[in-house]
N, C-alpha and C positions, 0 to 999 in steps of 0.2 A: 158302072161309073156316070152318076148323071153328067148332065150337059153342061151344067154352070157350074162341079167342080171340076170339070175338065179343062174347063177355062180360066179357071184361078188357079190350077196346075202351071197351064200355060205361061200365064200372066206372070206368076210368081217365078219360075224358071227365065223367063224373056228378062226380069228384072235382078236377076240376079239374088232372089230373095233365100233365104234357108229354106228347105224342106227337111221333116224331120222324117225316117222311117219307122214304124209300130209295129213290131212284132204284137199281135196279143192271139190270142187262145188263151186253153188250160193249162198249168203246171204237170211237167212230163208229158209232153204231148207232142215233144218236138221243138218247141220254144226257142232252146238253147243254140240246138244243129242251126237254126234258121237264122238264127244272129250271128252263128260264126262265118256262115255263108256269107249276109250281108256286109260283114264287117271285113273280111278275106275280098272283097267285091268293090269297096272305096267307102260304103256307110261308115260314120264315126263314132267310137263306140265313146263311154263319155271317159270322165277323170278318174272315178274310184267304181271298179270293178268287182265282182263277188265271185273271189275263188273258188274252184273245184275241192270237192269233195269225192268220200267212198260214193257218193247216189250219183256224180259226176267229175268225171275225173277231168275232163277239157273243160272244164267252167261251165259256167254260167251267164259270163256274159250279160252280166244287169249292175246297175246301178242299184249298190247295196244302199245308200244314203236314200233315194228314192224309195226304195224297197221299204224301206224304215218308216220313212213317212207316209206312203198309204197307210201302211198297216194302223198309224193314229190315225188317217184320216176314214179309215172305214172305222174304227172304232167308234171315233166322235160320233158316227149316223149308228151306232148300236150293233154295228156289224163287225166282220171278220173276215181273210183272205178265204178262210175254207167253210164260210155260210152258206147252205145251199140256197138262202132266199138272200145271196147279195144283189140277183140282178131281181128286178130291176135297180140301177145307181143307188145306192144307200145316201139321200139327203140330210145336208146339216141344215139350220136355221139360216134365212135370209142374212143377219148378225153377223153368223158365222164366216158364212161363204166367201165374202169379201177375202178375209184375212185370210184363208186357206187357199185362194188363189193367188195373193201375195208370194206366201211363203213358197208355195210353191214355183213360180215364174222366178224367183229369186235361185231356187237350187237348181233349178236346169240350166239356169243362165252360169250359176258356178259348175256345175258335171258338165254342158256343153259348147263351153267360152271357144267363139272363134270357130265353132265345125258348123261347115256350112250343108252337110248334110247328116244329123244328129242320129244315132243309132239307139231306140229306146225299146228294152224288153225288159216287162216287169207284168206277169203276168196279171197282175192287179191292176192294172191299167186299161184291162179290159175292161172290166165291171165297174170302172172310174171312168170311161172315155168320155162323157159328157162333161164333166171336171175338168180333163184333161184337154179337150179342146178347147174349152174356154179360155185355157192360160194360151194354148197358143195363137188363140184370137189376141190375147192381151199382148204377145211378142211378136206378132206377126209370122209365126212359124206355121207353114203347107204341111200338110202331111201324105204320104203312102201307108197302104196297109197289107200286112202279109197274116195270113192264118194259114198255122198246119194243121192237115187234118188227120187223126190218128183216130185207131179207133177206139171206140171208151173203155173197152174191157182192157185192153193195153195199159193204157192212161191207169187205171182199177188197179192192176196187176202192182205198177210202180209205187202208187201210193200206199197201197198193201206194206211192200217192202219198207218204203221210207218212214211213213206215219203211222199206222198199225189203221189205216181207218179199212170200213166194212167196203164191203163193194156197194152198195145201194148208194150209199154216199156217195163214193166217186163218181157215180153216172150223175146223178144228179148235180153235182160241182160241175162235173163234165160240160152238164146239158145246159145250165145256167151263166156257164163262160163263155159256150158257143153262140148261142141266143144274145148273149150281151155284144161279143166281136159281130154280129150280122148285123143287130139292128143300130147299133150307134155308128156303123161304117157305109153305110147303106150312099150315103152323097159324097164318097173320098175314092179315091183310087185305092182299088184294093184285089187282094186275091189272093185264092186257096188253094192250097198245092197239098196236095196229100204227102205226109211222110213219109212212108216205104218209096213211094214212088223217088222223091227225095233221093233217099239212099242208094237207089236203085240207076238214077239218071238225072242229075241235079242238073245238066245243060237243058233239059227239053225244059224242067220245071221253072227258071230261071227265064227260057224264053218265052213261057209264061205270063210267068211277071213280070216281065218288062214290058211284053202287052198290052196286060191291064191296067196297066201304070201309064202307059202312052210316053216312056222314058227309058232311056238304057239305065243300067244298076252304072253307079259314079265311074268305078275302076275297073270292068272288069277287065285285064288284060291275060295274057301267058301266063305269068307268072300267077297272077291271083287262081287262073286257073290250075296247076299243078298245086297250090294250097291248099285249094277245094277238093282236091284228090285226096290230097295226102288228107284231110284232116275227116270228111265224112266216108266212112268206111264201113261193113256191115255189122261189126262189132258195137255200133250206137243205136241198135235195138235189141234193148235189154228184157224187154217184155213185148209177148207175142198175143193177140188174141184170140181167147179161145168160150166156146159154147156163143149158147143164143142171149140175146139183150131178153127177149121177152119173156126167159127164167126169173129176172129179177121184179117178179111186179111192177107195180105202176114206175118202178122211177127205169127199169128198163124198158119198159113203155117208149117212155119221154125220150129215153136216150137217144131207141131205136128210132122213133121217127129226126130225130136231129141228126144222127146222123147218115142218116139215107140223104136228107137235103145236103150237108157239106158233100158228102159222096161225091154227089152225081156234080155240084159246082164246080168241084180240084176235077169233073174229066169233063169242063166246061161245057157243060150242060144248064139250060137254065130253069131249074124244076119252081114249083112253083111257090109263094113262099108261104101259102094257107098248109103248110103242114110246118110249119114254123110258128105259126101263129096260135095253129091249135097248141103243137107243146108249150109255148109261152103263156097261152090261155090255161092247160092243164096245173101246169108251174105255180100262176097266180092261184089257183083256186085252196092247192096244197098250203100256200103258205098263209091264208086268209084261215084257214082251218087253224095251223099252229104253229104257223112262226113266230107267235109274240114268246114262242113254249126254246124258242133254234137259234134264234139270232141275237139275243142276248148272252143264253150260253156258248154259243161262239165266241161273244166277242170278249166275256171273261175271259173266257181258257185263253182268247190270244194274250188280254192282258196278261195273266200269270204268266204263258210263255216268253214275253216279250219284256218281263220279270228275271225272270231265271234265266234268261239268256244277259241280261242285267249284268246281275252277279257275279253269272261263269266268267264275262268278261273280266268284270273290276275283281275277282279273284286269283283271274291269271296275269292282271297288271301285276297287282301288287305281287304274286310268287316271285313273277317276275322282277322285281325292286327286289328282293327280297334275294334274290340268288345272285343281283347284283351286288347288293351292299358284302353278301360274304363272301364275296369276291374281292371287293376291296378291302375287305376287314383279312381277309387271309394272306391279301397283298402285305399288309401294313407288319400283319404277324412275320412275314419271310421277312420283311426287309428289317425290322426289330432284333430278328436272331442274326441276318444278317452283321448289324451294324456291332450289336453288342459282340459279336466272334471278335471283329477289327480290335474293340475298346479291350477288348481280353487279351489280345495275343501284342495291343501297344501298351498295357499295365506288366502284361509275363516281359514283354524288353526293356522295360525300364525299372524293372524289381534285380532283373541281370546287371543292367549298367551299374546300380546304385551297387550294389555287392563286390565289385574289382574296386 
């Protein structure tokens, strides 16, 4: 952390300004668990949180409206969340940039209104961090970062199970996101925490986070500790790392170099950034060779996924509406038969009276 970042953080705290907690890193790398920990310790989740599913039963803890916005922003720049060349940050034209920042600021304020310690976790923010830092500057929001470090083969196993991604693609994605997390947060208060170590001894990792941030978590009391103990269980470790990264060609070589750096940083060592610079250069070289063939395909596939999801949601809504209308029709029919029974009974009674 730079001295200027430290002084800005201290000044923000002194003035009672808002400070956001940003959980950076690759999808399926432990970002949800870290976000749950921070939220239980007093950082504040957004209004609209993505629910859990069969891939993450405890929940994703991410603002789904911001995630959708970030997908749109990536596509506008010809990229997507699963574009292995999404680092460096995909740029839009200067004419478009102001509008995107205005929209992002409005959305952030909608989701985090009144929150002094907003907690934002969406892995897409990692590769879009230069953009979001501009938004935070516009809003006067400071930032502290936490990046979980999980073995890339464990991440690849999770992505293979959820998205059917080839291992090599997942390794490159992990590398791109982690390179972005490090490069874009260098002048911010930040901490790198080993995901497995968080599950084994979260108190020790939280102490490291607080030391790196130069500030305590907002509300880490005994009640919060009990809640975190209950939440962070070994069952969260769904995939373990197996095999050597170097066995996966140049994608594995890049991932191995990046992982070695982050594993050392998570042990509070001070690894040389030259290894990351070399990995970034290798990724850039591959991008120059065939990035123009990969990124547009990733963008178009993401657009198709988004459209399919929208159609499914629309069909689900229409199905629910039809079920409501059918229930109302059934109730009308039942009421009609009840009234008909009353009228038939009254008519029968009248006939009997007239017969007398």
